[in-house]
N, C-alpha and C positions, 0 to 999 in steps of 0.2 A: 171723126166719130167712130168709136168702138162699139161693136155690138155683141150682145150675149143673151142668148134666148130670146131674141127679138127686142132687148132693150139695149137703147143707145144713150150715149151721154155727149152732149156737146157744151163747151165752156167758152165764154167771152171774158177775158181779163181786162182790167182798166186800171190805170195808174190814178191815184186820188192825190193830186197835188194839193188840193184845199186841206187834207187831212195829214199830210207828210211834213216831216221836219228834217230835210237832208243834213243840216249843220248838226243835229242831235242823232244822226244815224237811224232815222225813222222813216222808212218808206212803206207807204199803205198802198195796198192793191185790194180793188173790189174784183170779185169774179161771179159772173151769172151762169149759173149750171141749169141746163135744159135736160131732163131726162124723160126720153120718149120711149114709150111701151107699144111696138108692133106686134106683140104676141097675142094669141087668142085669150089668154087669160089675165086677170088682175095680178098685179104683183106689188108686194109692200117692201119699201126700201127700209130696212132694218138698222143698218149700221154704215160708218163711213171709216176709210182710213186714207190719209193723205200722206205723202212723203214730200216735204219741201225742203229743196236744196238751194242755199243761197249762193250768191256769187263768191262770197268768201269761202265756200267749200262747207259751211256749217250746214248739217243734215238735221231735220226735226220730223218725227213721226206723230202725227195726230190721229187718234182713234176715238170714235165716240158713238152712241146710239143715234140713229137717224140723222138728219139734217136740219138746221135751225130749230131745233126743238121739236121736231116733228118726225113721224115715222110714216109717212104718206103712202096711201093705196092708190095706185095709179091703174085706171082701168084700161081694158084693151083700145088701142087707137088714141089714147089720152097722153097728155104729158104733164110734168111737174116742174115748175121754174122757181128759183131761189137765186138770192144773192148772198154773199158772205165776204168775209175780208181776210186777208193775211198782211202780216206787218214783218218786213224784212228790215235788215241792218244795212242793206246796201241797194243800189239801183236796179239789179238784175238776180233773178231767180227762177226756179222751174218747180212746177208742183206736177204731181201724178198721183195715182191711187185706184181705189176701187170701193165699190159698194156692194154690201152684202144684201142681197133681196130674197125674198121668199116669193114663190108662186103660190097664190092664195089657193088655188084648186087643188094642188098636191101637198101643199104645207113642205115642199122642198127647197133648201136654201139653194142660192147660186151667186156667184161673184160676177160683177159687171166692172170690167177694167176701165179706167179713165186715163187716156193718152197723156203723155208729158205736154204741158202748156207752158209758155213763157210769161214770166212777170218781167216786165222791163219799163224804165221810165222813158219818155220819149227821146229819140236821138241817141240810144244806147246801142253800141254795136258789138257787144260781147257775144 
């Protein structure tokens, strides 16, 4: 769990066998992200940046406003949780990134790093 200005992020990835088609090079992973706000001010999650590195070495940068179509405001002591997906061309990959948040009291933006986490089909040893 990384922390920045009292904001921390934890991620739980999961392989989605029911949505994947390994014979077609399609490996679907869901990941549930929980953003915790332990600061004294509300924060708003404004933007996301993900770097997805596939086992093949292919790297993809994903940037966008907010998460899952929202720019949530997270009050002091509260958390925001969402689930999204990543589709890889192989059974193993790594994601990492950061969120751009704004302290709603000061309107100052700050970055919240998201530590690398592994996307892997069960029984993968890479």
